[in-house]
N, C-alpha and C positions, 0 to 999 in steps of 0.2 A: 426313400425317398422321403416321407411323411417326416419322418427327424427333425429330416433337410430345410424342410417348408414352414412344419413349426419355428426351427431356431432361425432362419431369416427373416423373419418376418415377428421375431420378439424381439423389439429396437427399444426395450422400459427401459433394460437395466445401461443396454449403448446410451440414453442421453439425459439420465444417471447422471453416469459419469462424466458425460461431453459436458452438463451442468456441473458441476463438479472440479472439473477440468480451468474452466469458465470463471466459477469462483474463487481458484483459487491464484489465477493467475492477474484479477481485478484486487484480488489480497495487497500483491505484489505491488501491482500498480502503489496503492494507499498505501503500501507503509512504505514506497521511494519515496515520497510523495510529504507525505508527516517528519523524516530523515529530513530529506535534505528543507523542508521549513521549518524547522524546529530547530536544528546548526545556524538555520543564519539571519533567523531571531534571536538564536544563542550570542551569536555575534552586534546585535544588532544590541542589544542589553549591557554588552561589554560597548561596548560607547559610546552608548549613553555616561555611565556606572561612572567610564571612567572622565569626559568631560565634564559630568555634576565635579567627583572629586578635582578634580582641577580646577571651578571654578569658584567651589570652597575655599580649598586654601590659599586662592590671588587673596580672596576679597574676604 
């Protein structure tokens, strides 16, 4: 019975695992956001580049 109560009161390991899972989920969210922004930014720079090339060849 004492072992069962000791195991029930030991919540330090569970808390560390929970924090690890939260950190992993936040990391996945950040990676997803950065990837989306990077793709959009790449498209914007490509558009600006093609516009500048058209303007320089026309002039």
